[in-house]
C-alpha positions in Angstrom: 10.5 31.8 -13.4 11.6 33.6 -10.3 8.8 35.2 -8.2 6.5 34.9 -11.2 8.9 36.7 -13.6 10.6 34.9 -16.6 14.3 34.6 -15.7 16.0 32.3 -18.2 15.3 30.5 -21.4 17.4 28.5 -23.8 17.1 26.2 -26.8 19.7 23.9 -28.1 20.1 20.7 -30.1 20.9 17.4 -28.3 24.4 16.1 -28.4 23.3 12.5 -28.5 21.2 10.4 -30.8 18.2 9.0 -29.0 16.5 5.8 -30.0 13.1 6.7 -28.7 11.1 9.8 -27.8 11.2 8.8 -24.1 15.0 8.7 -24.2 15.1 12.1 -26.0 12.9 13.6 -23.3 15.0 12.2 -20.6 18.2 13.7 -22.1 16.3 17.1 -22.3 15.3 16.8 -18.7 18.8 16.1 -17.6 20.2 19.1 -19.5 17.4 21.3 -18.1 18.1 20.0 -14.6 21.8 20.9 -15.0 21.0 24.5 -16.0 18.5 24.7 -13.2 20.9 23.6 -10.5 23.4 26.1 -11.7 20.9 28.9 -11.7 19.5 27.9 -8.3 23.1 27.9 -6.9 23.7 31.4 -8.3 20.4 32.7 -6.9 21.0 31.2 -3.4 24.5 32.7 -3.4 23.2 36.1 -4.3 20.2 36.2 -2.1 21.1 33.9 0.7 17.6 32.4 0.4 16.6 28.8 -0.1 15.2 28.3 -3.6 12.7 25.6 -4.5 13.5 23.9 -7.7 10.8 22.6 -10.0 11.4 20.7 -13.3 8.4 20.7 -15.6 7.8 18.2 -18.4 5.0 17.4 -20.7 6.2 13.8 -21.3 4.6 11.2 -19.1 6.8 8.5 -20.7 9.9 10.4 -19.4 8.4 11.3 -16.1 7.7 7.7 -15.0 11.3 6.4 -15.1 12.6 9.7 -13.5 10.4 9.3 -10.4 11.1 5.6 -9.7 14.4 4.0 -8.7 16.4 1.8 -11.1 16.3 1.3 -14.8 13.3 -1.1 -14.9 12.5 -2.2 -18.5 13.9 1.0 -20.1 16.5 0.2 -22.8 19.5 2.3 -23.9 19.7 4.3 -20.7 22.9 6.0 -19.5 23.8 6.9 -15.9 22.0 10.2 -16.5 18.8 8.5 -15.7 20.1 7.3 -12.3 21.4 10.8 -11.6 18.0 12.5 -12.2 16.2 9.7 -10.2 18.6 10.5 -7.3 17.9 14.3 -7.5 14.1 13.6 -7.4 14.4 11.1 -4.5 16.6 13.5 -2.5 14.1 16.3 -3.1 16.7 18.5 -4.8 14.1 19.0 -7.5 10.4 18.5 -7.8 9.2 16.9 -11.0 5.9 18.2 -12.3 4.0 17.2 -15.4 2.3 20.0 -17.4 -0.2 19.6 -20.2 1.4 20.1 -23.6 -0.8 23.2 -24.2 0.9 25.0 -21.3 4.5 23.9 -22.0 6.5 27.1 -22.2 9.6 25.4 -23.6 7.7 24.8 -26.9 8.2 28.5 -27.7 11.7 28.0 -28.8 11.7 24.4 -30.0 8.9 23.9 -32.5 6.6 25.8 -34.8 3.5 27.0 -33.1 0.2 28.5 -34.3 -0.4 32.2 -33.7 -3.0 31.6 -31.0 -0.9 29.2 -29.0 2.2 31.3 -29.3 0.3 34.4 -28.0 -1.0 32.3 -25.1 2.4 31.1 -24.1 3.9 34.5 -24.5 1.2 35.8 -22.2 2.1 33.2 -19.6 5.7 34.5 -19.4 4.6 38.2 -19.4 5.8 39.2 -22.8 4.2 42.3 -24.3 4.7 44.6 -27.3 6.9 47.6 -27.1 3.8 49.7 -26.5 3.0 47.6 -23.4 0.1 45.7 -25.0 -0.3 42.1 -24.0 -0.3 39.5 -26.7 -3.2 37.5 -25.4 -6.3 38.7 -23.6 -7.9 37.2 -20.5 -10.8 35.8 -22.6 -8.4 33.7 -24.7 -6.6 32.4 -21.5 -10.0 31.4 -20.0 -10.9 29.6 -23.2 -7.6 27.7 -23.2 -8.0 26.7 -19.5 -11.5 25.4 -20.2 -10.3 23.4 -23.2 -7.5 21.9 -21.1 -9.9 21.0 -18.3 -12.5 19.5 -20.7 -9.8 17.4 -22.4 -8.7 16.1 -19.0 -12.2 15.2 -17.9 -12.9 13.5 -21.2 -9.8 11.3 -20.9 -11.0 9.8 -17.6 
């Protein structure tokens, strides 16, 4: 998103075989970070402004090794992990965890129910050709309440 407007989206298969879901999420984070660095460089060149870079993930298992230094007890990790750790440490990117319910990248990567798909499309500002929005504010408030309630119940 650039100034609240959806700017870029992509979906592709991974080029490597992962032995765990954590490793798979780390590979996805590295690929996304590469795309983001390229887009940030292009925008900074075109505008002359400094662009803040955020990397969102819904995987807490992948976020933990990305924010610390070294490989720890994680097995089967390539140098990519150390590269993303370096980017986070040097503040080139800010790593933020989002609830799965609000993960916009799910739009292109997995089958979604109609309500959730409309909610995510609303978040990126997609509307019908008549200009009607896909998801009304009532449904958005309901989703926010459910996410809040889920977070409180987990404590």
